[in-house]
N, C-alpha and C positions, 0 to 999 in steps of 0.2 A: 293605293294596293294596287292600282298598274305597274307607277314603279319600287313596288316590292316583288311585285311577280316576275317584275322585268330582269335581277337583281337576280334572283331565286333563279328566275333560265339560265342566266347566264354561269348562276353555280355550280349545276348543273350538265353545264357544256360544258362546261371549262373541270370535272369530275368524271363527265362521261370520255372528254379527248386523254383525262392522265389517263385510267383504266383500259383504253385504249396500244398504250405505246408497251416498248416493250417491258419484261420483269427486268430487276436487273440481277440477276447472278444471285445463287444463292453464297455459294462459296465467295466468290465477292465481295461481299458484305464483312465474312471473315474474313479474309485473305491480316494478315497483320505483314505490313512492311519490312524487313531487316534491318531499314536504318532512314530515319524520318526528321524531319526538320524543322519545327509549331513556325511561324514568327509573325508579333500581333503585327497591327495599322498601321505601324508608324515605323515599322521596316518595312514594309510593302517594295518601294522604293528600292531596294536593294536588289528583286528579284526583278523589276520590269526595264527589258531588256530594252526596250523604245525611249527609254527615258536614260539610258545610260547605266543600269543597273545589270552587274558581269558579276551577278553575286553564280548565276549557275555553269557561266565559265570556268569560275576558281573550281567549282563542285567537279568539273569535269579534269580539270588540272590535278586536282589532290587527288582522282583514283589513278592515273598514272601515274603518276611521282612517286604514290606505294604499294604502286603496282611493283614499278621499279624499285623499289625497297626491298621489298620486302616479301615479292615471285608470287603473290596472289592479287587474285580479282576480285575487288571490295564489287561488292552489289550496290546499282544503282542507290543513286539516296532521294527520295524523295520529299518536297518542299513544301508547302499550302500554310493555308493562312487561318493562324485559330484566332479569333473573335472573342478568346475567354483565359487569352494573356492580354497580361497588363502590354498598353500599344508599344511599348519599348523592346520590349521582350519576349525571347525567345528560349526554348527547350530544343531539344536534341532526345530522340527514344529510340534504342535499340531493342528488334522486336517489340511496337507495343509497351516497355516498360522508358520512365523518361532517366535519365543519365547526368541531362547535363542543363541546368540554365540560369540565365544573363540575360542583361541587359546593356543596349545599344541607344544609340543617341546622335541619330541620324541629321545631319548639319553640324556634326560635334568633332573633335577628331583625337584619340586617344594615346596623350602623354604619357613617357615610362623612363626613370631616369637607367640608365646604363650600370650607376653605380659612377660615374664622373662630373652628371648633371650639375650646375650651378646654378643658386638661382631658386627660388619659391614659383607658384602655378594655383592662378584659381583663376577654380573649376570644381567642378564633379569629382570627386575623389573615390578610388573605390578602387577594389583589388584585380589587376586584369582574371581574366578565365586560368592561362593556362596555366600559370606555374604561382598565383594569389597573388604574383607581386603588387603594392602599391603601384593607381595609377590616377590619370589626370582627365578627366574630359573638357575637353579647351575650345572657345571658338575657333572658329575657320582661319578669325584677320591676330589670331598667339602665336601662327604655327611656326612666321619665321624668327620670333624672339624665340618659342620654346628650343628650335633647330640650332643655334648661334648656341643656346645657352650650353648645349650638350644633351638633353633631349633626347631618345627614338619619337616618332612623334610618327602612327599611321590610318588610316580611316577603317570607319567601321565593318563594311566589309572582311576589308582587312582581321579586322577584333576575326571575326564569327567564321570566317577561310580558317586560321589562328587554329581556335579552338576546337573545328571542328574535325584538322587533320589528327588534331594530337589526342582526338577521341576515337576514332578510325583508326591508331596506332596503337593508343593502346588497349582499343577492343577486338582488335584481331582475332585475335583466338576462337573468340565466342562468333565471330563473325562465317568461320572456315566449316560449311557442310558434308557430310559424304560423298553430295552429290561433285561439291569442288575439285573433296579430294580426285574421286575417280577424273571426273575433268582432266588437271593433274598430270593421274600416273596416261591420258590418254594424249598426248600432245606427244605426250617420247615416243610414243611408238616410231614413228620416223627416225630416228638418230639413234632407239633401244633400241632397236626393236629384243631380245636379249633379257636380256634388264625387267623389260617391261611384262614379260614370257613366261617369267620365272616366278611373278607378286599372281600366288594364288586366292582364295580363300583359307585353302588348309593350306598356305608355308607362312602365309602374312595378311591376313587378315585385314578389310580399309578401315576395319572401328579401329585398329590399330597403329594406322597411320598417323589416320584421322587423330589421334591421343597427342602419337608423338610432337606430327605437323603445330598446334596448339597447343600444347606446350615451349616450346620454340619460339613462334609468335607470343606466348604469354609475355613471354623475357625478351623482346622487342628480338628476336635472331630469326637473321631473313631465313628465307627454303630455296627461297630461287637455287638453288645447285641441287633439286632434287636427283638427280643419276647418284651423289655421292647421299645422301639420308637415305634415299633407299638400300642400295651396297648396306653400308652399315647395316642396316635394320635387318636387314635380312643373311647378313651373317653369324648377327647379333639376336635374333629372336629365336636360334634355335641350342640359344642357353640359358634364357629368361623369356618370359611373355608379359612381366609387370615396366607399366609402361614411362613411367618412370630411370627405372633405371637403364632402360633401352633409350633412353634422354639423354640418356646421361654420356652412354657408349655414344650416338652418334656427336653430339656435343665435339668430344677427343678428335669425331674428326673433322671436321667444322672449324678448327683450328684458325687460317688465319682468318676469315668470313667472320668472328670472336674481336681476331686480333684487329683487321679495320676498322673493326663500329667502336673501337674507343680508343685509338691508335695518333698520334697527332704526325703531325706533317713531316715530326722524322720520322717516326716510326717507334713512336716511343708514347711509353701504357702510363698516365698520369695515375695514383691510386690511393686509397684506405687498404690496409693490411690487417689482419684482422691477428690479435697476441697471444701465442701458442699457449697459453697459459688458459684465458677462451675456447681456445678451439681445442685445447683435452682436455678442458672439463665437457664443453654441448656433444666430443665425441665420446665420451668415457658416460656421461646421462641419454647418450640414444646407445649404445650396445648394452647396456642392463636395463634399458629398460624401453619396452618390448612398444608400447604405448604413446614413447618419446616421439618416436614417429611420424606420426597421424594426428600431438598437440601440438598448433598455431606458435603454444611459449615452450616447445623441443622442451617439458617436461624441467625447464626450471622454475626457480623458485621467483615471485614474482620483484623480491626491490633486484634478484642477477638479470631482472630483462628489463626493468625497468633502468638503469646502472646500461647497460649494453645498447637500449639506444639512445641512451641522454649522451658515447661516445661514440656511438655512430654520425647523432645528427650534427657536431659540432665535429666531425667526419668532413661529414657530406660542406660541411658549412664549408669551411678548409678550400679545400678542393672548389665547390665551387665560384667561392670570392675570386680563386687564385686562374678562373676563370675552361677548367677539366668539371668534367663532367662525373657525377658519384660513383663510382663505382668502387668495390672492393673483393680484394683477393686473399684468397686462401687455399687450405687445401683439396681433392676430388669427395672425400669425404663426405665432408658437412659441406659444398659447397650448395646444396638444393634444399637443404633445412636451415639457412641461415637466410637465403634468397628468404624463403614465408615469414620466417620473425622480419627480418625487416619491409618486408614488403604493404606489411598495410598500412604502415607507420610515414613509410620510403618509396613512393611504387612510386619515383621517377630513377630510384638505384638501380642499377646493376649490378650481378657478383657471377668471380666467375674464375676459373683455377687458375692456382699454377703446371699443372700441368695441361690441360686444355691449351694450352696456349706452345705455338711451336717452337722449336728450344733457344733458336739467335733475336726470340723477345727482348729488346730493354725496359725491364720496368722500373718507375721510378715510384717509388715508396713517398710519398705523401704526407700519412698523417695515418695512425694509426689505435684500434679499435680500441681498445681492452676497458680493465676494471678499475681504475686509478684511484676512485672514489670508493669497489669493492673492499671490507674486509680480510681476508687470506678465510677467511672461517665461513662470511659470506659463500667463497668461492666453493668452498669445497661442501655445502650445504646442498 
């Protein structure tokens, strides 16, 4: 009984001590981090700086790199352990929602075939998380053999960092808040005082600027040249308040930026073109059917959409096999709608228009997206 009383006394003392500690503000309990990376037990060494883990340094480098590339300051990334995950698992969350899940094997290496590797690897066969390409986790001692055979070999931390970088890049539009936009505009006051002074809630609302910047980021268009973007908006907001239309106006002022994104070392853009017959079908449908402009399939028939997507997939395969980015070029009126149609199935593909490129741009048509398998009667439908 004495032992039981002593145990009870200690429990009461611990309870009293806990009650005396300052209570965590309720606001902290409901706060949602913009970006989180949760890691399983076996992945903790990646974040242990005392034992060589460099995950935090890699994340800092990612934020600097994307700031340079895209022109926005991404929020800090919170890294925490989660024992509810599988030991080799990690998840990436955006505002509390899981957007990606993957496994890493600490103490192993991920080997990927860049296209010219020879031989077979023995290990854990997976798909690498960024592009879904076949890959194999191999033991450390197999590194030299794999590299000599032509495989690209990377460490687990590199896999996670590359995956996170691509996720942040693809979701940059969702991370750009109104407060971020206000800070970006404030940073221009010193060098562009007249421009900033002209921006008022009546002339150009903050929400309009945010939506246009988000539209650009959604298609991986950098917003570093903010003065040019704002000047274009101030000019065209007098014509329309539609943020999608305003985005197209702005893109035409960013021609050099868009060209630089996709050109090779010689300044040439290697792209797939959209067959004129397809453009005519899409343009006519959009013109004659008001609901088509907001439809994910643009009001096209299922057979037409299926054939178009298959043709696009073949064109993208041809481009990537040749070492080029999956880019489609078409007319300006069709461009935003074609992008909407393709992005669900080919999220890394880009759609540009002829008119938004500088006049002297050298364009190499590598493939064509058309309706070769579609009958003329189906096209008319």
